[in-house]
C-alpha positions in Angstrom: 120.4 223.6 141.2 123.6 222.3 142.7 122.3 223.1 146.2 119.3 220.6 146.0 119.7 217.8 148.5 118.6 214.4 147.1 119.7 212.2 150.0 116.3 212.0 151.9 114.6 210.8 148.7 117.2 208.2 148.1 117.0 207.0 151.7 113.2 206.7 151.4 113.6 204.7 148.2 116.1 202.5 149.9 113.8 201.8 152.8 111.0 201.0 150.4 113.1 198.5 148.5 114.3 196.9 151.8 110.7 196.5 152.9 109.8 194.9 149.6 112.9 192.6 149.8 112.1 191.5 153.3 108.4 191.0 152.4 109.3 188.8 149.4 111.9 186.9 151.6 109.3 186.3 154.3 106.7 185.2 151.7 109.2 182.8 150.2 110.1 181.4 153.6 106.4 181.0 154.4 105.7 179.3 151.1 108.7 177.0 151.6 107.5 176.1 155.1 104.0 175.5 153.8 105.2 173.3 150.9 107.5 171.4 153.3 104.6 170.7 155.6 102.3 169.7 152.8 105.0 167.4 151.3 105.7 165.9 154.8 102.0 165.2 155.3 101.7 163.7 151.8 104.6 161.5 152.4 103.2 160.4 155.8 99.9 159.7 154.1 101.7 157.5 151.5 103.7 155.8 154.2 100.5 155.0 156.1 98.9 153.6 153.0 101.9 151.4 152.3 102.0 150.2 155.9 98.3 149.3 155.6 99.0 147.5 152.3 101.9 145.6 153.9 99.8 144.6 156.9 97.1 143.4 154.5 99.7 141.4 152.5 101.1 139.9 155.6 97.6 138.8 156.8 97.0 137.3 153.4 100.3 135.5 153.4 99.6 134.1 156.8 96.2 133.0 155.7 97.7 131.4 152.5 100.3 129.5 154.6 97.5 128.2 156.8 95.6 127.2 153.7 98.7 125.4 152.4 99.1 123.5 155.7 95.4 122.6 155.6 95.7 121.4 151.9 98.8 119.3 152.8 96.8 117.8 155.7 93.8 117.1 153.5 96.1 115.5 150.9 97.7 113.3 153.6 94.2 112.3 154.8 93.1 111.7 151.3 96.1 109.4 150.7 95.3 107.5 154.0 91.6 107.2 153.0 92.5 105.8 149.6 94.8 103.3 151.1 92.1 102.2 153.5 89.6 102.0 150.6 92.0 99.7 148.8 92.4 97.6 151.9 88.6 97.4 152.3 88.2 96.5 148.6 90.8 93.8 149.0 89.0 92.4 152.0 85.8 92.5 150.1 87.4 90.6 147.2 89.0 88.2 149.7 85.9 87.5 151.7 84.2 85.1 149.3 87.4 83.3 148.3 87.2 80.7 151.1 83.6 80.0 150.2 84.5 79.8 146.5 87.3 77.3 147.4 85.0 75.1 149.5 82.3 75.2 146.8 84.9 74.2 144.2 86.3 71.1 145.8 83.2 69.0 145.9 82.3 69.9 142.3 85.7 68.7 140.9 86.1 65.8 143.3 85.9 62.5 141.3 84.4 59.2 142.4 86.7 57.0 144.5 88.4 59.8 146.2 87.8 61.6 149.5 89.6 64.4 151.4 91.1 64.2 154.9 92.4 67.7 155.3 92.4 71.1 153.4 94.5 74.0 154.5 95.1 77.5 153.1 97.7 80.2 153.8 99.1 83.2 152.1 101.2 82.4 149.1 103.9 84.8 150.3 105.8 83.1 153.2 107.2 86.3 154.6 103.8 87.9 155.0 103.2 86.4 158.5 106.2 88.3 159.8 104.9 91.7 158.6 102.9 94.2 160.5 99.2 94.4 159.9 99.4 97.4 157.6 102.3 95.9 155.6 100.5 92.6 155.4 97.4 94.3 153.9 99.4 96.3 151.4 101.2 93.1 150.3 97.8 91.3 149.9 96.7 94.2 147.7 99.4 93.5 145.2 99.6 89.7 145.7 96.1 88.3 146.0 97.2 84.6 146.1 96.8 81.7 148.6 98.6 78.5 148.8 96.2 75.5 149.2 97.2 72.1 150.4 94.9 69.1 150.2 95.4 65.7 151.8 93.1 62.8 150.9 92.7 59.1 150.1 92.1 57.7 146.6 91.3 54.2 145.4 93.4 54.5 142.3 96.0 56.7 140.7 93.5 57.5 138.0 91.2 59.2 140.5 94.1 61.5 141.6 94.9 62.3 138.0 91.3 63.2 137.2 91.3 65.4 140.3 94.4 67.2 139.2 93.1 67.8 135.7 89.8 69.1 137.1 91.7 71.6 139.2 93.8 72.8 136.3 90.7 73.7 134.4 89.7 76.3 137.0 90.7 79.8 135.9 91.7 81.0 139.3 93.7 77.9 140.2 97.3 77.7 139.1 100.5 75.8 139.9 98.7 72.5 140.6 101.2 69.8 141.7 101.1 66.4 143.3 103.4 66.5 146.3 103.2 62.9 147.6 101.4 59.6 146.9 101.8 56.6 149.3 99.9 53.4 149.9 97.7 53.7 153.0 98.6 51.6 156.1 95.6 49.3 155.8 96.3 48.9 152.1 92.8 49.9 151.0 93.9 53.0 149.0 96.5 55.7 148.3 97.2 58.6 150.6 98.0 61.7 148.5 99.1 65.2 149.1 98.7 67.9 146.5 98.9 71.7 146.4 97.9 74.6 144.2 97.7 78.4 144.2 94.4 80.2 144.5 94.4 83.5 142.7 91.8 86.0 143.8 90.3 86.8 140.4 86.8 86.4 139.1 86.4 82.9 137.6 84.0 80.1 137.2 
């Protein structure tokens, strides 16, 4: 038995084991490469999705910014329109004021008194130096006119009655007699009075 040679069998077994080892090694390398490729493709797919989402978000942000600019523009236009509407409403309220004043004077004018001159101007002296826009804005918050009347009366009593009649009007205020003087021909009294006309509804 000591003369049996076992070396060829051992060499064969060693070759078989080496083949199995290399086969497993190659299989592991192939699986590793395949997994790496799949992971790479999956990551590229995820990156592509994220890039698409980012592009969509950027488009929406750009659109939102444009909407914000448009909203600001609309708000500015709305503010300008509201100011114009206020100016128009002020002008509409102011339009009949002169007619109301001219209708008032004959109704409160007593006998023995007649008028020579009637003038009206804005009650705010600085308003004439303002621009048109500033002037209209001031008139919105200060709807008043300063009225000056010059006339001739036969007696002081007529002037007093005229002043009292003016003071009874709701939209007339600050009535005051500025001057009274005997006329040059001596037939009456020249007078000068003033009052403030408020642009409010009244009788």
